[in-house]
C-alpha positions as CSV (number, residue, x, y, z in Angstrom):
1,X,-8.2,-57.7,5.7
2,X,-4.8,-59.4,4.6
3,X,-5.8,-60.8,1.2
4,X,-4.2,-58.8,-1.8
5,X,-7.5,-58.8,-3.7
6,X,-9.4,-57.2,-1.0
7,X,-8.0,-53.8,-2.4
8,X,-10.2,-54.7,-5.8
9,X,-13.2,-55.4,-4.1
10,X,-14.6,-52.1,-4.1
11,X,-13.8,-51.3,-7.3
12,X,-15.4,-54.3,-8.6
13,X,-18.5,-53.7,-6.6
14,X,-18.7,-50.1,-8.2
15,X,-18.2,-51.7,-11.8
16,X,-15.0,-50.0,-12.3
17,X,-12.8,-53.0,-13.1
18,X,-12.2,-53.9,-17.0
19,X,-13.7,-57.3,-18.0
20,X,-10.2,-59.2,-17.3
21,X,-9.7,-57.9,-14.0
22,X,-13.6,-58.3,-13.1
23,X,-13.0,-62.1,-14.0
24,X,-10.2,-62.4,-12.1
25,X,-11.9,-61.0,-8.7
26,X,-14.9,-63.3,-9.6
27,X,-12.7,-66.4,-9.5
28,X,-10.9,-65.2,-6.4
29,X,-14.0,-64.6,-4.6
30,X,-15.5,-67.8,-5.4
31,X,-12.6,-69.5,-3.5
32,X,-11.9,-66.9,-0.8
33,X,-14.4,-66.6,1.9
34,X,-13.4,-63.4,3.5
35,X,-13.5,-61.6,0.0
36,X,-17.0,-63.3,-0.6
37,X,-18.2,-62.0,3.0
38,X,-17.0,-58.6,2.0
39,X,-18.7,-58.5,-1.2
40,X,-21.9,-59.6,0.2
41,X,-21.4,-56.9,3.0
42,X,-20.7,-54.4,0.3
43,X,-23.9,-55.3,-1.6
44,X,-26.2,-55.1,1.7
45,X,-24.7,-51.8,2.3
46,X,-25.8,-50.6,-1.0
47,X,-29.0,-51.9,-0.8
48,X,-29.5,-50.5,2.6
49,X,-28.3,-46.7,1.4
50,X,-30.5,-47.1,-1.7
51,X,-33.5,-48.1,0.4
52,X,-33.6,-44.6,1.8
53,X,-34.9,-41.7,-0.4
54,X,-32.3,-38.8,-0.9
55,X,-32.6,-35.7,1.7
56,X,-34.4,-32.9,0.2
57,X,-33.3,-29.4,0.9
58,X,-35.4,-26.7,1.1
59,X,-34.7,-23.4,-1.1
60,X,-33.0,-21.6,2.1
61,X,-30.8,-24.6,3.0
62,X,-29.8,-24.9,-0.7
63,X,-29.1,-21.3,-0.9
64,X,-27.3,-21.4,2.5
65,X,-25.2,-24.5,1.1
66,X,-24.3,-22.5,-2.0
67,X,-23.4,-19.3,0.0
68,X,-21.3,-21.5,2.4
69,X,-19.5,-23.3,-0.8
70,X,-18.8,-20.1,-2.3
71,X,-17.3,-18.6,1.0
72,X,-14.9,-21.8,1.5
73,X,-13.8,-21.3,-2.0
74,X,-12.9,-17.6,-1.7
75,X,-11.5,-17.8,1.4
76,X,-9.0,-20.6,-0.2
77,X,-8.4,-18.0,-3.1
78,X,-7.8,-15.3,-0.1
79,X,-5.3,-17.3,1.9
80,X,-3.3,-18.1,-1.4
81,X,-3.4,-14.3,-2.3
82,X,-2.3,-13.5,1.6
83,X,0.7,-16.1,1.2
84,X,1.6,-14.4,-2.2
85,X,1.5,-11.1,-1.0
86,X,3.6,-11.8,2.1
87,X,6.2,-13.7,0.0
88,X,6.2,-10.4,-2.3
89,X,6.6,-8.4,0.8
90,X,9.8,-10.4,1.9
91,X,11.2,-10.2,-1.7
92,X,10.8,-6.5,-1.6
93,X,12.5,-6.1,2.1
94,X,15.4,-8.5,1.2
95,X,16.3,-6.9,-2.2
96,X,16.2,-3.4,-0.5
97,X,18.4,-4.5,2.4
98,X,20.8,-6.3,-0.2
99,X,20.9,-2.8,-1.9
100,X,21.4,-0.8,0.8
101,X,24.3,-3.0,2.2
102,X,25.8,-3.1,-1.6
103,X,25.8,0.6,-1.9
104,X,27.2,1.2,1.4
105,X,29.9,-1.2,0.9
106,X,30.5,0.3,-2.3
107,X,31.0,3.9,-0.5
108,X,32.8,2.5,2.3
109,X,35.3,0.8,-0.2
110,X,35.9,3.7,-2.6
111,X,37.2,6.4,-0.4
112,X,39.2,8.3,-3.3
113,X,36.3,7.8,-5.5
114,X,33.8,9.6,-2.9
115,X,36.2,12.6,-2.8
116,X,36.3,12.7,-6.5
117,X,32.3,12.6,-6.6
118,X,32.4,15.6,-4.0
119,X,34.6,17.4,-6.2
120,X,32.3,16.7,-9.1
121,X,29.3,18.3,-7.4
122,X,31.2,21.3,-6.3
123,X,32.2,21.9,-9.5
124,X,29.6,23.9,-11.7
125,X,26.8,21.9,-13.9
126,X,28.1,21.6,-17.4
127,X,25.0,23.6,-18.8
128,X,26.4,26.7,-17.0
129,X,29.0,26.8,-19.8
130,X,26.7,27.7,-22.6
131,X,26.1,31.0,-23.6
132,X,22.6,32.2,-23.7
133,X,21.7,35.0,-25.2
134,X,18.5,36.9,-25.5
135,X,17.5,37.4,-29.0
136,X,14.2,39.0,-30.5
137,X,13.1,36.0,-30.8
138,X,13.3,34.6,-27.2
139,X,12.2,38.0,-26.0
140,X,8.8,37.7,-27.6
141,X,8.2,34.6,-25.7
142,X,6.2,34.8,-22.4
143,X,8.6,35.6,-19.9
144,X,6.3,36.6,-17.2
145,X,7.3,33.5,-14.7
146,X,10.5,34.2,-12.6
147,X,11.4,30.7,-14.1
148,X,10.9,31.9,-17.6
149,X,12.5,35.2,-16.9
150,X,15.6,33.4,-15.7
151,X,15.9,30.7,-18.1
152,X,16.0,33.6,-21.1
153,X,18.3,35.6,-18.9
154,X,22.0,35.7,-20.1
155,X,24.2,33.2,-17.8
156,X,25.9,36.0,-16.1
157,X,23.0,37.9,-15.2
158,X,21.2,34.6,-13.6
159,X,21.2,34.4,-9.8
160,X,21.4,30.7,-8.4
161,X,18.9,31.1,-5.8
162,X,16.1,31.8,-8.2
163,X,14.5,28.9,-10.1
């Protein structure tokens, strides 16, 4: 229908318009035969649908309907969860690749720093310079494990291959 008021006819029939719009549609329908025919058709359709009783569902059918509704709702939530999970995985992979590229660029750009780091690795750790002497108090500690015996021993008597 090409009438501009035809969009308001359904709302008029359902009682969704305020009084000013309702009066405007009534005046228009009295003057426009196409809109009057459409209102009559809506009224007859409402009467036809209203004559039939609503269908009654058995308990089993009602239960199946509820289960199906729950399943559809869960499927929607799971779909959103899968999309978010895939997005998070993409972020993790992209971040890892970016960090790997950044670290490889830093290591290739700083050749002099790499030799300095290698020299620092070859030097003795700073805690080996601290003199540790066994006192009566430390001797009384439980030194039965190899790690405790190594820790409580003098620096000069430690061997590097025993933890």
